[in-house]
C-alpha positions in Angstrom: 45.9 106.5 22.0 48.5 104.3 20.5 49.3 105.3 16.9 48.7 102.8 14.1 51.3 102.1 11.4 49.9 101.2 8.0 51.9 99.4 5.4 50.6 99.0 1.8 51.7 96.5 -0.7 52.5 97.0 -3.5 54.0 100.4 -3.0 51.2 103.0 -3.5 51.5 106.2 -5.5 50.8 108.1 -2.3 49.6 107.4 1.2 52.1 104.8 2.4 52.1 104.8 6.2 48.5 106.2 6.4 45.0 104.7 6.5 44.3 105.5 2.9 46.5 105.1 -0.2 46.3 106.0 -3.9 47.1 103.6 -6.8 47.4 104.1 -10.5 47.8 101.2 -12.9 48.8 101.3 -16.6 47.0 98.0 -17.4 43.5 96.6 -16.8 42.7 93.3 -15.1 42.7 91.9 -11.6 44.8 93.7 -9.0 45.5 92.8 -5.4 46.3 95.2 -2.6 47.4 94.2 0.9 47.4 96.5 3.9 48.9 95.7 7.3 47.9 97.7 10.4 50.2 97.5 13.4 50.5 99.0 16.9 51.6 97.7 20.3 48.4 95.8 20.5 49.1 93.5 17.6 49.0 93.2 13.8 46.1 92.9 11.3 46.4 92.2 7.6 43.7 92.4 4.9 43.9 91.8 1.1 41.6 93.4 -1.4 41.0 92.3 -5.0 40.0 94.9 -7.6 38.9 94.4 -11.2 40.0 97.2 -13.4 38.2 97.6 -16.8 38.7 100.0 -19.7 36.5 103.2 -19.7 34.6 101.9 -22.7 33.8 98.5 -21.0 30.7 97.6 -19.0 30.8 95.2 -16.1 27.7 93.5 -14.6 27.4 91.1 -11.7 25.4 87.9 -12.1 24.7 84.9 -9.9 22.9 81.6 -10.1 19.6 83.3 -9.1 19.9 86.5 -11.2 20.5 87.4 -14.8 21.1 90.8 -16.4 21.2 92.7 -19.7 24.2 94.5 -21.2 23.4 97.3 -23.7 26.1 98.8 -25.8 25.2 102.1 -27.4 28.7 103.4 -28.2 28.2 102.7 -31.9 25.7 100.4 -33.5 23.4 99.1 -30.7 24.0 95.6 -29.3 22.4 93.9 -26.3 23.5 90.7 -24.5 20.8 89.1 -22.3 22.0 86.8 -19.5 19.2 84.5 -18.2 18.8 83.4 -14.6 20.7 80.2 -14.1 23.4 80.9 -16.7 26.2 80.7 -14.0 26.7 78.5 -10.9 28.7 81.0 -8.9 28.8 84.8 -8.6 30.4 86.1 -11.8 31.4 89.5 -13.2 30.7 89.7 -16.9 32.8 92.4 -18.8 31.7 93.6 -22.2 34.2 95.5 -24.2 33.3 97.0 -27.6 36.1 96.8 -30.3 36.5 99.2 -33.2 37.6 96.3 -35.4 38.3 92.6 -34.9 41.8 91.8 -33.6 42.1 89.0 -36.3 41.2 89.4 -40.0 38.6 87.5 -41.8 39.1 85.2 -44.8 38.9 86.8 -48.2 35.2 85.9 -48.8 33.9 87.5 -45.6 33.5 91.2 -44.9 33.4 92.9 -41.4 29.9 94.5 -40.7 31.1 97.0 -38.0 30.2 95.0 -34.9 33.0 93.6 -32.8 33.2 93.0 -29.0 34.8 90.9 -26.3 33.1 89.2 -23.4 35.0 88.1 -20.4 33.9 86.3 -17.2 35.6 86.8 -13.8 35.0 84.6 -10.7 36.6 85.6 -7.4 38.7 88.1 -9.3 40.1 85.5 -11.7 39.6 85.6 -15.5 37.9 82.4 -16.7 39.1 82.1 -20.2 36.7 80.2 -22.5 34.0 80.3 -19.8 31.0 78.1 -20.7 27.5 79.1 -19.5 25.0 76.7 -18.0 22.2 78.3 -20.0 22.7 80.1 -23.4 22.9 83.9 -23.7 21.1 85.9 -26.4 22.8 88.6 -28.4 20.8 91.1 -30.5 22.7 93.2 -33.0 21.4 96.3 -34.9 23.3 97.2 -38.0 23.1 100.1 -40.5 22.7 99.9 -44.3 26.3 101.3 -44.6 27.6 98.4 -42.4 26.4 95.8 -44.8 27.1 97.7 -48.0 28.9 95.3 -50.3 27.8 92.3 -48.2 25.0 89.8 -48.7 22.7 90.7 -45.9 21.1 87.3 -45.5 24.6 85.8 -45.0 25.3 87.9 -41.9 26.5 85.8 -39.0 28.1 86.5 -35.6 31.5 84.8 -35.5 33.7 84.0 -32.6 37.5 83.5 -32.4 38.3 80.0 -31.4 42.0 80.6 -31.0 42.9 79.6 -34.6 40.2 81.0 -36.7 36.7 82.5 -37.0 33.7 80.1 -36.5 29.9 80.7 -36.4 28.8 81.4 -32.9 25.6 79.3 -33.4 27.8 76.3 -33.0 28.8 77.1 -29.4 25.6 75.5 -28.1 24.4 71.9 -28.3 22.3 71.6 -30.4 23.4 74.5 -32.6 21.2 77.6 -32.4 19.4 79.3 -35.2 19.4 83.0 -36.2 16.3 85.2 -35.8 16.6 87.7 -38.6 14.7 90.9 -39.2 16.2 92.5 -42.3 13.4 95.1 -42.4 14.7 96.6 -39.1 18.3 95.7 -39.7 18.7 93.4 -36.8 19.5 89.8 -35.9 19.6 87.7 -32.8 21.3 84.4 -31.9 22.0 82.5 -28.7 25.5 81.4 -27.7 27.1 79.5 -24.8 30.7 80.6 -24.2 32.9 83.7 -24.2 35.6 85.0 -26.4 36.0 87.8 -29.0 33.0 88.2 -31.4 32.5 90.0 -34.7 29.6 90.3 -37.2 30.5 89.5 -40.8 28.8 88.5 -44.1 29.7 87.1 -47.5 31.0 89.7 -49.9 28.7 90.3 -52.9 29.9 88.6 -56.0 29.8 90.6 -59.2 29.7 88.7 -62.4 31.6 90.2 -65.3 30.0 89.6 -68.7 32.3 89.1 -71.7 30.8 89.7 -75.1 32.4 87.7 -77.9 31.8 88.2 -81.6 29.4 85.9 -83.2 31.0 83.6 -85.7 28.8 81.8 -88.2 30.2 79.0 -90.3 28.7 77.8 -93.5 
């Protein structure tokens, strides 16, 4: 039989000239690999698109006719529920937990140990600021330690809008409302587009009492 020559692009770590190749990337994201097979009978070329995510991330595939649920149990439990009809084309949703927010909060807010990033990919392309056709629901479970020093009833999920933190309830029209269960240390809220998210609450205010001597005038 006529031998086949394989050419891979970009240059692989190993396997150039053979039917299989090995690649290693230092960064995550969408990667494209092209292989060309050639012999005396002709040439055939195919391109493959891969989505690489960090080991701590989760990726789920959703479509117009199917939803899904992402559950993060790496720290404090968080679930993100994607309903049927939330997207209009096949979409890969990537959930990445973050140890801390990448942007600091204003002085009056304190971080409550929940931060994550949600990203949407369609046809291998990152859709920044992706807006869903139907709202998603996120449920966050927090510990007593996470809200120590914070006013629990002020807890809100904030999203980074590119210039500052804003309440995620405002991403939908009309704005959504929080479902709070302080007895079980959890809250839920719906949201409509993707970015970086973090749970935060108002810092407790301690009033200092100053005792002055009593002066009585005749």
